[in-house]
Backbone as CSV, one residue per row, in Angstrom:
resi,resn,N_x,N_y,N_z,CA_x,CA_y,CA_z,C_x,C_y,C_z
1,UNK,43.712,-124.651,8.868,43.778,-124.315,7.445,45.145,-123.715,7.130
2,UNK,45.833,-124.157,6.066,47.108,-123.567,5.683,46.960,-122.068,5.471
3,UNK,48.034,-121.287,5.716,47.918,-119.835,5.734,47.490,-119.223,4.417
4,UNK,47.734,-119.876,3.284,47.412,-119.265,1.998,46.171,-119.869,1.350
5,UNK,45.455,-120.745,2.052,44.218,-121.288,1.506,43.157,-120.186,1.460
6,UNK,42.273,-120.296,0.464,41.194,-119.326,0.306,39.919,-119.923,0.889
7,UNK,39.241,-119.167,1.748,37.998,-119.630,2.361,36.811,-119.263,1.483
8,UNK,35.712,-119.997,1.654,34.506,-119.728,0.884,34.072,-118.277,1.035
9,UNK,34.157,-117.747,2.258,33.717,-116.376,2.513,34.602,-115.343,1.823
10,UNK,35.810,-115.737,1.436,36.748,-114.799,0.821,36.689,-114.797,-0.700
11,UNK,35.858,-115.650,-1.288,35.805,-115.734,-2.749,35.171,-114.464,-3.310
12,UNK,35.829,-113.795,-4.225,35.296,-112.538,-4.760,34.149,-112.773,-5.730
13,UNK,33.155,-111.918,-5.688,32.010,-112.043,-6.586,32.356,-111.605,-8.000
14,UNK,33.212,-110.587,-8.101,33.652,-110.099,-9.404,35.128,-110.409,-9.572
15,UNK,35.467,-111.038,-10.699,36.859,-111.451,-10.915,37.304,-111.116,-12.333
16,UNK,38.599,-110.889,-12.474,39.202,-110.807,-13.797,39.327,-112.212,-14.354
17,UNK,39.253,-112.343,-15.677,39.423,-113.652,-16.297,40.441,-113.566,-17.423
18,UNK,41.181,-114.648,-17.572,42.191,-114.778,-18.619,41.692,-115.848,-19.580
19,UNK,41.135,-115.464,-20.739,40.663,-116.465,-21.699,41.839,-117.021,-22.493
20,UNK,42.084,-118.320,-22.365,43.236,-118.923,-23.024,42.858,-120.319,-23.505
21,UNK,42.741,-120.519,-24.818,42.329,-121.832,-25.327,43.356,-122.910,-25.017
22,UNK,42.879,-124.069,-24.575,43.759,-125.200,-24.309,44.466,-125.145,-22.973
23,UNK,44.293,-124.069,-22.203,44.926,-123.958,-20.887,43.917,-124.372,-19.831
24,UNK,44.216,-125.465,-19.135,43.300,-125.993,-18.126,43.888,-125.815,-16.734
25,UNK,43.119,-125.184,-15.865,43.463,-125.090,-14.449,42.391,-125.828,-13.671
26,UNK,42.814,-126.733,-12.805,41.908,-127.484,-11.941,42.208,-127.150,-10.486
27,UNK,41.229,-127.298,-9.598,41.498,-127.068,-8.176,42.708,-127.880,-7.705
28,UNK,43.617,-127.184,-7.014,44.862,-127.734,-6.473,45.913,-128.037,-7.530
29,UNK,45.617,-127.744,-8.777,46.623,-127.871,-9.825,47.491,-126.629,-9.902
30,UNK,48.651,-126.760,-10.542,49.586,-125.639,-10.712,49.769,-125.360,-12.196
31,UNK,49.542,-124.123,-12.599,49.613,-123.742,-14.003,50.628,-122.621,-14.194
32,UNK,51.757,-122.896,-14.860,52.707,-121.822,-15.173,52.227,-121.031,-16.388
33,UNK,52.399,-119.728,-16.354,51.951,-118.866,-17.446,53.018,-117.828,-17.767
34,UNK,53.129,-117.527,-19.039,54.043,-116.502,-19.535,53.183,-115.319,-19.975
35,UNK,53.191,-114.243,-19.206,52.309,-113.098,-19.452,53.077,-112.019,-20.202
36,UNK,52.554,-111.634,-21.393,53.263,-110.623,-22.176,52.340,-109.588,-22.804
37,UNK,51.050,-109.922,-23.007,50.130,-108.921,-23.568,49.891,-107.811,-22.546
38,UNK,49.860,-106.547,-22.997,49.694,-105.430,-22.050,48.479,-105.562,-21.142
39,UNK,47.331,-106.010,-21.691,46.132,-106.088,-20.859,46.261,-107.154,-19.775
40,UNK,46.989,-108.243,-20.066,47.137,-109.299,-19.062,48.298,-109.017,-18.112
41,UNK,49.245,-108.202,-18.571,50.229,-107.682,-17.621,49.520,-106.790,-16.600
42,UNK,48.616,-105.938,-17.092,47.851,-105.072,-16.179,46.995,-105.909,-15.241
43,UNK,46.368,-106.960,-15.763,45.535,-107.834,-14.932,46.350,-108.482,-13.824
44,UNK,47.529,-108.982,-14.187,48.371,-109.660,-13.194,48.835,-108.694,-12.115
45,UNK,49.264,-107.501,-12.515,49.723,-106.515,-11.543,48.569,-106.072,-10.643
46,UNK,47.379,-105.913,-11.205,46.215,-105.568,-10.384,45.905,-106.695,-9.400
47,UNK,46.017,-107.940,-9.859,45.723,-109.077,-8.986,46.687,-109.136,-7.811
48,UNK,47.931,-108.764,-8.044,48.922,-108.787,-6.961,48.524,-107.864,-5.812
49,UNK,47.796,-106.799,-6.127,47.385,-105.861,-5.091,45.960,-106.068,-4.606
50,UNK,45.267,-107.087,-5.167,43.851,-107.274,-4.839,43.538,-108.733,-4.558
51,UNK,44.328,-109.352,-3.702,44.041,-110.721,-3.283,44.712,-111.804,-4.094
52,UNK,45.407,-111.432,-5.179,46.178,-112.373,-6.005,45.295,-113.437,-6.669
53,UNK,44.063,-113.104,-6.982,43.130,-114.062,-7.569,42.644,-113.585,-8.931
54,UNK,42.591,-114.488,-9.894,41.867,-114.256,-11.137,41.483,-115.602,-11.731
55,UNK,40.572,-115.578,-12.694,40.030,-116.816,-13.232,40.643,-117.191,-14.573
56,UNK,40.777,-118.481,-14.793,41.143,-119.019,-16.094,39.881,-119.581,-16.736
57,UNK,39.661,-119.234,-17.995,38.477,-119.709,-18.704,38.854,-119.851,-20.177
58,UNK,38.244,-120.812,-20.852,38.552,-121.027,-22.261,37.566,-120.272,-23.153
59,UNK,38.065,-119.708,-24.253,37.141,-119.142,-25.246,36.288,-120.246,-25.859
60,UNK,35.059,-119.903,-26.182,34.124,-120.841,-26.806,33.611,-120.203,-28.087
61,UNK,34.044,-120.751,-29.213,33.673,-120.162,-30.507,32.177,-120.198,-30.745
62,UNK,31.466,-121.080,-30.044,30.016,-121.200,-30.253,29.226,-120.183,-29.432
63,UNK,29.869,-119.579,-28.457,29.164,-118.675,-27.550,29.236,-117.240,-28.049
64,UNK,28.182,-116.498,-27.817,28.138,-115.093,-28.196,28.893,-114.261,-27.173
65,UNK,29.765,-113.410,-27.648,30.559,-112.577,-26.741,29.726,-111.434,-26.193
66,UNK,29.888,-111.192,-24.885,29.189,-110.071,-24.257,29.979,-108.777,-24.396
67,UNK,31.293,-108.890,-24.604,32.147,-107.720,-24.788,33.044,-108.004,-25.978
68,UNK,33.997,-107.111,-26.203,34.952,-107.334,-27.282,35.729,-108.621,-27.017
69,UNK,35.923,-109.415,-28.062,36.625,-110.681,-27.899,35.677,-111.845,-28.127
70,UNK,36.199,-113.023,-27.949,35.419,-114.235,-28.207,34.452,-114.507,-27.065
71,UNK,33.457,-115.377,-27.355,32.596,-115.873,-26.297,33.375,-116.792,-25.379
72,UNK,32.830,-117.045,-24.213,33.527,-117.832,-23.204,32.700,-119.043,-22.790
73,UNK,33.384,-120.132,-22.450,32.700,-121.220,-21.769,32.165,-120.695,-20.438
74,UNK,31.105,-121.296,-19.947,30.451,-120.776,-18.745,31.118,-121.225,-17.461
75,UNK,31.977,-122.238,-17.537,32.659,-122.734,-16.341,34.153,-122.471,-16.466
76,UNK,34.736,-121.901,-15.427,36.172,-121.665,-15.371,36.704,-122.073,-14.009
77,UNK,37.958,-121.733,-13.739,38.566,-122.059,-12.444,39.305,-120.843,-11.908
78,UNK,38.994,-120.491,-10.679,39.680,-119.392,-10.003,41.069,-119.854,-9.585
79,UNK,42.067,-119.009,-9.840,43.432,-119.345,-9.455,44.036,-118.314,-8.531
80,UNK,44.921,-118.780,-7.664,45.666,-117.874,-6.779,47.089,-117.758,-7.286
81,UNK,47.542,-116.537,-7.472,48.882,-116.272,-7.971,49.878,-116.576,-6.849
82,UNK,50.612,-117.677,-7.019,51.489,-118.132,-5.941,52.937,-117.696,-6.120
83,UNK,53.354,-117.402,-7.341,54.718,-116.935,-7.564,54.773,-116.149,-8.865
84,UNK,55.706,-115.217,-8.935,55.904,-114.487,-10.183,57.320,-113.942,-10.228
85,UNK,57.809,-113.761,-11.445,59.114,-113.129,-11.652,59.051,-112.310,-12.927
86,UNK,59.850,-111.266,-12.975,59.906,-110.392,-14.140,61.098,-110.754,-15.006
87,UNK,60.919,-110.629,-16.313,62.022,-110.869,-17.243,62.564,-109.530,-17.736
88,UNK,63.743,-109.579,-18.337,64.371,-108.344,-18.824,63.582,-107.697,-19.950
89,UNK,62.781,-108.482,-20.678,62.012,-107.924,-21.788,60.578,-107.564,-21.392
90,UNK,60.299,-107.527,-20.084,59.024,-107.012,-19.617,57.915,-108.025,-19.450
91,UNK,58.232,-109.298,-19.579,57.211,-110.321,-19.358,57.136,-110.676,-17.870
92,UNK,56.027,-111.325,-17.494,55.868,-111.859,-16.147,55.714,-113.372,-16.248
93,UNK,56.518,-114.102,-15.511,56.418,-115.550,-15.430,55.751,-115.869,-14.104
94,UNK,54.553,-116.454,-14.169,53.771,-116.648,-12.951,53.327,-118.107,-12.831
95,UNK,52.915,-118.463,-11.637,52.296,-119.762,-11.394,50.981,-119.539,-10.669
96,UNK,49.930,-120.169,-11.196,48.613,-120.134,-10.551,48.348,-121.468,-9.881
97,UNK,47.775,-121.423,-8.690,47.278,-122.624,-8.017,45.753,-122.591,-8.081
98,UNK,45.163,-123.661,-8.590,43.713,-123.710,-8.712,43.028,-123.705,-7.354
99,UNK,42.002,-122.885,-7.200,41.270,-122.740,-5.940,39.924,-123.442,-6.024
100,UNK,39.077,-123.009,-6.933,37.741,-123.591,-7.091,37.197,-123.224,-8.459
101,UNK,36.322,-124.061,-8.958,35.641,-123.739,-10.206,34.536,-122.704,-9.939
102,UNK,34.110,-122.063,-11.004,33.039,-121.080,-10.899,32.205,-121.103,-12.169
103,UNK,30.997,-120.585,-12.047,30.115,-120.405,-13.202,30.021,-118.911,-13.488
104,UNK,30.124,-118.551,-14.759,29.989,-117.150,-15.136,28.510,-116.775,-15.135
105,UNK,28.158,-115.816,-14.287,26.786,-115.322,-14.218,26.554,-114.285,-15.308
106,UNK,27.499,-113.375,-15.449,27.431,-112.363,-16.497,28.819,-111.784,-16.705
107,UNK,29.039,-111.273,-17.907,30.299,-110.593,-18.171,30.113,-109.105,-17.896
108,UNK,31.129,-108.514,-17.271,31.086,-107.111,-16.860,31.868,-106.243,-17.838
109,UNK,31.722,-104.920,-17.761,32.522,-104.047,-18.626,34.017,-104.287,-18.411
110,UNK,34.784,-104.039,-19.463,36.227,-104.235,-19.372,36.823,-103.394,-18.240
111,UNK,37.852,-103.928,-17.620,38.578,-103.168,-16.604,39.362,-102.042,-17.265
112,UNK,39.829,-101.107,-16.458,40.597,-99.980,-16.979,41.799,-100.455,-17.783
113,UNK,42.411,-101.551,-17.355,43.575,-102.081,-18.051,43.243,-102.820,-19.332
114,UNK,41.957,-102.974,-19.653,41.571,-103.606,-20.904,41.281,-105.088,-20.823
115,UNK,41.383,-105.668,-19.628,41.112,-107.098,-19.497,39.655,-107.340,-19.124
116,UNK,39.231,-108.581,-19.297,37.822,-108.933,-19.118,37.518,-109.304,-17.670
117,UNK,36.281,-109.049,-17.262,35.838,-109.331,-15.909,34.471,-109.997,-15.965
118,UNK,34.186,-110.816,-14.964,32.889,-111.483,-14.894,32.377,-111.478,-13.459
119,UNK,31.079,-111.710,-13.337,30.480,-111.988,-12.040,30.432,-113.504,-11.898
120,UNK,30.999,-114.021,-10.814,31.176,-115.461,-10.661,30.278,-116.036,-9.581
121,UNK,29.813,-117.259,-9.812,28.998,-118.000,-8.852,29.721,-119.310,-8.550
122,UNK,30.052,-119.536,-7.284,30.817,-120.715,-6.862,29.947,-121.796,-6.222
123,UNK,28.647,-121.558,-6.159,27.783,-122.397,-5.319,27.711,-123.856,-5.780
124,UNK,27.926,-124.113,-7.055,27.867,-125.496,-7.538,29.141,-126.279,-7.234
125,UNK,30.175,-125.600,-6.691,31.481,-126.240,-6.569,32.064,-126.092,-5.162
126,UNK,31.197,-126.123,-4.161,31.659,-125.922,-2.784,32.644,-127.006,-2.343
127,UNK,32.542,-128.205,-2.916,33.454,-129.280,-2.506,34.872,-129.064,-3.013
128,UNK,35.058,-128.152,-3.971,36.411,-127.895,-4.479,37.344,-127.383,-3.389
129,UNK,36.773,-126.732,-2.377,37.590,-126.158,-1.310,37.850,-127.142,-0.172
130,UNK,37.246,-128.306,-0.229,37.396,-129.281,0.842,38.559,-130.221,0.557
131,UNK,39.351,-130.498,1.573,40.472,-131.422,1.431,40.009,-132.832,1.780
132,UNK,39.006,-133.309,1.053,38.453,-134.634,1.350,39.383,-135.727,0.824
133,UNK,39.325,-136.881,1.447,40.128,-138.027,1.006,39.570,-138.521,-0.328
134,UNK,40.393,-138.543,-1.396,39.868,-138.962,-2.695,39.578,-140.448,-2.730
135,UNK,38.585,-140.866,-3.522,38.298,-142.294,-3.648,39.440,-143.002,-4.359
136,UNK,39.558,-144.315,-4.193,40.637,-145.054,-4.846,40.578,-144.894,-6.366
137,UNK,41.757,-144.872,-6.989,41.878,-144.726,-8.434,42.286,-146.057,-9.047
138,UNK,41.696,-146.391,-10.175,42.101,-147.580,-10.917,43.379,-147.236,-11.685
139,UNK,44.509,-147.303,-10.980,45.778,-146.918,-11.593,46.156,-147.843,-12.736
140,UNK,45.756,-149.103,-12.659,46.075,-150.035,-13.741,45.448,-149.570,-15.051
141,UNK,44.175,-149.155,-14.991,43.505,-148.668,-16.185,44.121,-147.359,-16.667
142,UNK,44.426,-146.458,-15.717,44.984,-145.160,-16.099,46.351,-145.314,-16.754
143,UNK,47.252,-146.053,-16.116,48.595,-146.215,-16.669,48.563,-147.054,-17.938
144,UNK,47.614,-147.995,-18.007,47.468,-148.788,-19.217,47.028,-147.952,-20.407
145,UNK,46.305,-146.855,-20.157,45.912,-145.936,-21.225,46.977,-144.875,-21.469
146,UNK,47.723,-144.518,-20.411,48.680,-143.425,-20.516,49.929,-143.816,-21.309
147,UNK,50.452,-145.011,-21.072,51.704,-145.411,-21.739,51.573,-145.402,-23.266
148,UNK,50.563,-146.036,-23.853,50.452,-145.977,-25.321,50.125,-144.581,-25.837
149,UNK,49.407,-143.779,-25.040,49.113,-142.409,-25.457,50.409,-141.607,-25.577
150,UNK,51.252,-141.686,-24.559,52.524,-140.970,-24.609,53.392,-141.495,-25.755
151,UNK,53.400,-142.792,-25.958,54.198,-143.373,-27.033,53.695,-142.878,-28.389
152,UNK,52.382,-142.856,-28.588,51.822,-142.404,-29.857,52.097,-140.928,-30.105
153,UNK,52.182,-140.151,-29.027,52.409,-138.710,-29.145,53.886,-138.333,-29.081
154,UNK,54.748,-139.311,-28.849,56.177,-139.018,-28.727,56.527,-138.252,-27.470
155,UNK,55.778,-138.470,-26.402,55.999,-137.776,-25.127,56.811,-138.675,-24.204
156,UNK,57.899,-138.150,-23.673,58.711,-138.892,-22.721,58.234,-138.590,-21.304
157,UNK,58.327,-139.576,-20.439,57.854,-139.395,-19.061,58.804,-140.071,-18.088
158,UNK,58.873,-139.528,-16.879,59.589,-140.166,-15.778,58.601,-141.093,-15.101
159,UNK,58.613,-142.362,-15.490,57.587,-143.284,-15.021,57.711,-143.589,-13.539
160,UNK,58.939,-143.497,-12.993,59.086,-143.676,-11.546,58.331,-142.578,-10.802
161,UNK,58.444,-141.334,-11.297,57.736,-140.222,-10.667,56.231,-140.375,-10.844
162,UNK,55.798,-140.831,-12.012,54.375,-141.054,-12.250,53.821,-142.070,-11.261
163,UNK,54.556,-143.166,-11.078,54.110,-144.230,-10.169,53.983,-143.726,-8.734
164,UNK,54.823,-142.777,-8.340,54.853,-142.314,-6.954,53.899,-141.151,-6.696
165,UNK,53.296,-140.595,-7.739,52.397,-139.454,-7.564,51.061,-139.914,-6.989
166,UNK,50.562,-139.265,-5.935,49.262,-139.638,-5.352,48.144,-139.596,-6.388
167,UNK,47.114,-140.400,-6.170,46.054,-140.586,-7.150,45.432,-139.278,-7.630
168,UNK,44.905,-138.491,-6.705,44.185,-137.275,-7.083,45.096,-136.300,-7.824
169,UNK,46.326,-136.149,-7.355,47.270,-135.244,-8.004,47.630,-135.748,-9.392
170,UNK,47.743,-137.059,-9.541,48.083,-137.627,-10.846,47.000,-137.312,-11.871
171,UNK,45.743,-137.501,-11.507,44.645,-137.194,-12.426,44.646,-135.712,-12.779
172,UNK,44.825,-134.852,-11.776,44.859,-133.407,-12.016,45.992,-133.026,-12.947
173,UNK,47.197,-133.528,-12.688,48.355,-133.183,-13.503,48.178,-133.650,-14.944
174,UNK,47.722,-134.892,-15.126,47.578,-135.427,-16.483,46.483,-134.689,-17.246
175,UNK,45.384,-134.384,-16.583,44.314,-133.639,-17.249,44.807,-132.281,-17.722
176,UNK,45.683,-131.647,-16.950,46.159,-130.320,-17.288,47.240,-130.332,-18.357
177,UNK,48.143,-131.326,-18.340,49.296,-131.273,-19.236,49.110,-132.037,-20.542
178,UNK,48.207,-133.001,-20.598,48.046,-133.757,-21.840,47.466,-132.837,-22.923
179,UNK,47.945,-132.980,-24.159,47.536,-132.060,-25.239,46.169,-132.391,-25.836
180,UNK,45.144,-132.342,-25.003,43.784,-132.559,-25.479,43.276,-131.299,-26.168
181,UNK,42.238,-131.466,-26.992,41.598,-130.315,-27.626,40.832,-129.501,-26.582
182,UNK,40.599,-128.188,-26.854,39.882,-127.358,-25.875,38.548,-127.919,-25.408
183,UNK,37.683,-128.466,-26.285,36.434,-129.031,-25.756,36.669,-130.205,-24.804
184,UNK,37.715,-131.001,-25.060,38.037,-132.114,-24.171,38.552,-131.591,-22.829
185,UNK,39.379,-130.538,-22.885,39.839,-129.910,-21.645,38.657,-129.387,-20.840
186,UNK,37.699,-128.781,-21.531,36.545,-128.233,-20.838,35.724,-129.337,-20.194
187,UNK,35.597,-130.460,-20.884,34.846,-131.584,-20.315,35.515,-132.088,-19.043
188,UNK,36.835,-132.123,-19.022,37.555,-132.553,-17.819,37.340,-131.552,-16.678
189,UNK,37.329,-130.271,-17.006,37.089,-129.248,-15.984,35.706,-129.405,-15.367
190,UNK,34.716,-129.654,-16.190,33.337,-129.705,-15.711,32.985,-131.032,-15.064
191,UNK,33.806,-132.066,-15.275,33.533,-133.373,-14.670,33.717,-133.306,-13.155
192,UNK,32.933,-134.093,-12.447,33.083,-134.178,-10.995,34.443,-134.760,-10.647
193,UNK,35.040,-134.245,-9.574,36.321,-134.777,-9.135,36.155,-136.226,-8.682
194,UNK,37.216,-137.000,-8.825,37.161,-138.397,-8.404,36.972,-139.322,-9.582
195,UNK,36.170,-140.368,-9.418,36.030,-141.384,-10.464,35.558,-140.845,-11.805
196,UNK,34.627,-139.870,-11.800,34.101,-139.378,-13.074,35.200,-138.740,-13.909
197,UNK,36.012,-137.864,-13.299,37.077,-137.216,-14.061,38.143,-138.231,-14.468
198,UNK,38.455,-139.176,-13.578,39.455,-140.197,-13.903,38.996,-141.066,-15.067
199,UNK,37.720,-141.456,-15.049,37.198,-142.292,-16.133,37.184,-141.526,-17.454
200,UNK,36.844,-140.244,-17.395,36.858,-139.434,-18.609,38.280,-139.291,-19.132
201,UNK,39.240,-139.110,-18.229,40.640,-138.998,-18.623,41.109,-140.261,-19.336
202,UNK,40.773,-141.422,-18.784,41.161,-142.692,-19.411,40.541,-142.802,-20.803
203,UNK,39.272,-142.426,-20.928,38.605,-142.499,-22.227,39.271,-141.578,-23.243
204,UNK,39.642,-140.364,-22.828,40.297,-139.432,-23.742,41.685,-139.923,-24.137
205,UNK,42.402,-140.532,-23.203,43.721,-141.094,-23.527,43.585,-142.203,-24.566
206,UNK,42.608,-143.054,-24.399,42.420,-144.158,-25.347,42.015,-143.641,-26.723
207,UNK,41.126,-142.650,-26.757,40.725,-142.084,-28.040,41.896,-141.375,-28.710
208,UNK,42.709,-140.683,-27.905,43.869,-139.998,-28.463,44.888,-140.957,-29.026
209,UNK,45.045,-142.115,-28.373,45.967,-143.130,-28.882,45.460,-143.692,-30.201
210,UNK,44.177,-144.011,-30.238,43.601,-144.586,-31.459,43.706,-143.611,-32.628
211,UNK,43.550,-142.324,-32.353,43.603,-141.325,-33.423,45.005,-141.145,-33.984
212,UNK,46.031,-141.571,-33.218,47.419,-141.395,-33.657,48.074,-142.686,-34.129
213,UNK,47.334,-143.776,-34.138,47.859,-145.042,-34.634,47.646,-145.105,-36.145
214,UNK,48.720,-145.292,-36.947,48.570,-145.308,-38.395,47.647,-146.447,-38.829
215,UNK,46.842,-146.166,-39.856,45.976,-147.182,-40.438,46.812,-148.105,-41.301
216,UNK,46.844,-149.424,-41.002,47.690,-150.340,-41.774,47.371,-150.320,-43.265
217,UNK,46.153,-149.959,-43.617,45.781,-149.966,-45.017,46.049,-148.670,-45.742
218,UNK,46.562,-147.656,-45.002,46.804,-146.354,-45.628,48.131,-146.337,-46.349
219,UNK,48.263,-145.469,-47.329,49.519,-145.340,-48.070,50.383,-144.295,-47.403
220,UNK,51.665,-144.558,-47.290,52.571,-143.566,-46.705,53.205,-142.716,-47.786
């Protein structure tokens, strides 16, 4: 096992969470974050001294909040703080590596620093920690949906790099960086890794392209 991998036995039962709409972290994905709010600065500094782990979770406007703040989706992703740097104006620039998804069992009282905490259950996502060989990806379908999506959104891409990216990493990266709506991001998080998430990604790319194609009958 690589020296910085997290084992099942090391997963904390109680974790801090960073509720951030539209921010998706998937297992083995890398998420850069710009931390500037005092409570999340405190959370990050606490994490540095307590295993470098905290969870990313999206707010859910439909859910009832257990503490101050918005309600939360029930599924999030635990991340390991792999790098950080301080800026002259007091911000922290960090990178999280996704470890495993978790289900929120209950929300706990706020931490001393003012950030939110939950009791987490990882039992439904034990395969997230396994380095299993991913099933083959239908790259033709994925790239066939991705090119018009990027064109419709005005997104430039290094297509040589895209072509050379391994299947599983490509799906993870695209799911995290494409500007999907929060419910769509959540659906990608909750989808099973492999064909299910890839098929959902292709469907979302196609729907996003169709939504951005001008109607020929509309007036400009």
